[in-house]
C-alpha positions in Angstrom: -0.2 0.6 -0.5 1.9 3.6 -1.4 2.1 6.5 1.9 0.3 9.2 2.5 1.6 12.0 1.9 1.6 12.7 5.7 3.4 9.6 6.1 6.2 10.2 4.4 6.2 13.6 6.0 6.2 12.5 8.8 9.3 9.0 8.1 11.2 12.2 6.2 10.8 15.3 7.0 11.0 17.6 4.5 10.7 14.8 1.5 9.9 16.8 -2.0 9.0 14.4 -4.1 6.4 12.4 -6.2 5.0 9.5 -7.8 2.5 9.2 -10.6 0.6 5.9 -12.7 -2.7 6.2 -15.2 -5.9 4.2 -13.3 -6.8 3.2 -17.7 -4.3 1.9 -21.0 -3.9 4.6 -23.3 -3.7 4.3 -26.9 -0.8 5.5 -28.7 -0.7 6.0 -31.9 1.2 5.0 -35.4 4.4 6.5 -35.7 4.1 9.9 -33.2 6.0 10.7 -29.8 2.8 10.6 -27.4 3.2 12.3 -23.9 1.6 10.0 -21.3 -1.2 11.4 -19.0 -1.4 10.7 -14.8 -4.0 10.5 -13.6 -3.3 9.2 -9.9 -0.9 11.0 -7.9 0.7 8.4 -5.3 2.0 10.8 -3.7 2.9 14.2 -4.6 4.6 15.7 -1.1 6.3 18.5 -3.3 3.6 19.8 -5.7 4.6 18.7 -8.2 2.5 17.2 -10.6 -1.3 19.3 -11.5 -4.6 17.6 -13.0 -4.5 20.7 -15.1 -1.0 19.8 -16.5 -1.5 15.7 -15.6 1.8 15.1 -18.4 3.7 16.7 -16.1 6.4 16.8 -13.9 7.3 20.0 -12.3 9.8 20.7 -10.3 9.4 22.9 -7.5 12.6 24.4 -6.1 16.3 23.7 -7.9 17.8 21.1 -7.6 19.6 17.3 -8.3 16.9 14.8 -8.6 15.8 11.8 -10.0 13.1 10.7 -12.1 12.4 7.4 -13.1 9.4 6.6 -16.1 7.8 2.8 -16.5 6.0 1.3 -18.3 4.5 -1.8 -20.4 2.9 -2.0 -23.8 0.2 -3.8 -24.3 1.6 -7.5 -26.7 0.8 -7.0 -30.5 0.9 -9.5 -33.3 3.3 -7.5 -35.5 6.4 -6.4 -35.1 6.8 -2.9 -32.9 9.8 -0.8 -32.5 8.7 1.0 -28.9 10.8 3.9 -27.3 10.5 5.6 -23.6 12.3 8.5 -22.9 11.8 11.2 -21.1 11.6 15.2 -22.2 12.7 18.5 -20.9 10.7 21.6 -21.0 9.5 20.4 -24.4 11.7 19.6 -26.0 15.3 17.9 -25.2 15.5 14.3 -24.6 17.7 13.5 -21.8 17.2 10.0 -21.8 15.5 6.7 -23.8 15.5 3.0 -24.2 14.0 1.4 -27.5 12.9 -2.1 -27.0 13.3 -3.9 -30.4 9.8 -6.1 -31.2 9.0 -8.5 -29.0 8.0 -12.1 -30.3 5.3 -14.2 -30.3 2.9 -11.1 -30.0 4.5 -10.5 -25.8 4.3 -7.4 -23.9 6.6 -5.6 -23.6 8.1 -3.3 -20.3 10.6 -0.7 -19.9 11.9 1.4 -17.8 14.4 4.9 -17.6 16.0 6.9 -14.6 17.7 9.6 -15.4 19.6 12.2 -12.9 20.1 15.9 -13.8 19.9 18.9 -12.7 16.9 21.1 -12.7 15.2 24.5 -12.3 13.0 25.8 -10.6 9.4 25.8 -12.7 10.8 23.5 -14.8 9.7 19.9 -15.9 9.8 16.2 -17.3 7.7 14.6 -19.2 7.8 11.0 -20.0 6.7 9.9 -23.7 5.7 7.0 -25.7 6.2 6.0 -29.4 6.1 2.8 -31.7 5.9 2.7 -35.3 3.9 -0.6 -36.2 -0.6 -0.9 -34.5 -1.8 1.4 -32.8 -1.4 -0.1 -29.4 -2.1 0.1 -25.7 -0.2 1.7 -23.0 -1.0 -0.7 -20.1 -2.5 1.0 -17.0 -3.2 0.6 -13.4 -6.5 -2.2 -14.1 -3.9 -4.1 -16.0 -0.4 -4.6 -14.3 0.3 -2.7 -11.1 2.7 0.2 -11.1 2.3 1.0 -15.0 2.8 3.3 -16.4 4.8 5.2 -13.3 6.8 8.3 -13.3 8.8 9.4 -10.4 11.2 12.4 -8.6 12.5 13.0 -6.1 15.1 16.1 -5.1 18.1 14.7 -3.8 19.8 18.1 -3.4 18.6 21.1 -3.7 20.9 24.0 -5.3 
């Protein structure tokens, strides 16, 4: 069971971080970079996520952060090339994981971690891309903790 913001604050006073997920599958089109939306905050102790900008984690203070993106693609009979990346301020790619087609129609999971310095009010998005027939990014209803997108402040400044 995820900890509440109050429980996190008790265990880790002053911690700034969030962990987001999505409750249902998301359709991913063909050959287009698609920022995933997140409708569930498992916790958000730094007010880093907003329902008005559901694709973003926004940094409340300048510092060194760890950012983790994790997803599971639906199984497909075709040969899709699948990519996961973290995008900074809508344009700069910070990391990329590219997966080959999966044999036998198996689901594919990907995980990417970035440690970088971010300025206050800057943001990151979890973006996916695939080149085959449209398919789904599996959500909480299908695979626990997929997708999830999280960020934690490591060091201020």
